[in-house]
C-alpha positions in Angstrom: 135.8 -172.8 -87.2 138.1 -175.6 -86.0 137.0 -175.4 -82.4 133.3 -175.7 -83.5 134.1 -178.7 -85.7 135.8 -180.4 -82.9 132.8 -179.7 -80.6 130.3 -181.1 -83.1 132.4 -184.2 -83.7 132.9 -184.7 -79.9 129.2 -184.4 -79.3 128.1 -186.7 -82.2 130.7 -189.4 -81.6 130.5 -189.1 -77.8 134.3 -188.7 -77.3 136.2 -186.1 -75.3 137.2 -183.2 -77.4 140.8 -183.6 -76.0 141.0 -186.9 -77.9 140.3 -185.3 -81.3 142.8 -184.0 -83.9 142.8 -183.4 -87.6 143.5 -187.1 -88.3 140.5 -188.3 -86.3 138.1 -190.3 -88.3 136.4 -193.7 -88.5 139.8 -195.5 -88.3 140.6 -193.8 -84.9 137.2 -193.4 -83.3 135.2 -196.5 -82.6 131.8 -194.8 -82.6 132.4 -193.2 -86.0 130.2 -195.6 -88.0 127.9 -195.1 -90.9 125.0 -194.0 -88.8 127.0 -191.5 -86.8 128.6 -190.2 -90.0 125.1 -189.3 -91.2 124.4 -187.6 -87.9 127.7 -185.7 -88.1 126.8 -184.4 -91.6 123.4 -183.3 -90.4 124.9 -181.5 -87.4 127.7 -179.8 -89.4 125.2 -178.6 -92.0 123.0 -177.2 -89.4 125.8 -175.6 -87.4 127.5 -173.9 -90.4 124.4 -173.4 -92.6 125.9 -175.3 -95.5 124.8 -178.2 -97.6 127.4 -180.9 -98.5 127.3 -182.6 -101.8 127.2 -186.4 -102.0 130.8 -186.4 -103.1 131.9 -184.3 -100.1 130.1 -186.6 -97.8 131.7 -189.7 -99.3 135.1 -187.9 -99.3 135.3 -187.1 -95.6 137.7 -189.6 -94.0 138.8 -187.4 -91.2 138.4 -184.0 -89.5 140.9 -182.3 -91.7 138.9 -183.1 -94.8 135.7 -182.0 -93.2 137.4 -178.6 -92.4 138.6 -178.4 -96.1 135.0 -179.0 -97.3 133.7 -176.3 -95.0 136.3 -173.8 -96.2 135.2 -174.6 -99.8 131.7 -173.5 -98.7 133.1 -170.2 -97.4 133.3 -171.1 -93.7 136.4 -169.6 -92.0 
């Protein structure tokens, strides 16, 4: 699952996958703005066939938290 999350984040944020890690988020990626955050949610929901709650969307400050939310939805 981690590799796919990195691929989706890389595509949406238009950054090389090699620059991403679990701490990557709006504070470390310039293109991670509110618009791209919404695109990222949409792409992740489509890729993993899940639906994030509003609380999960708001509580996603970095890649590690996104992976935690995916695990809570049964994605491994």
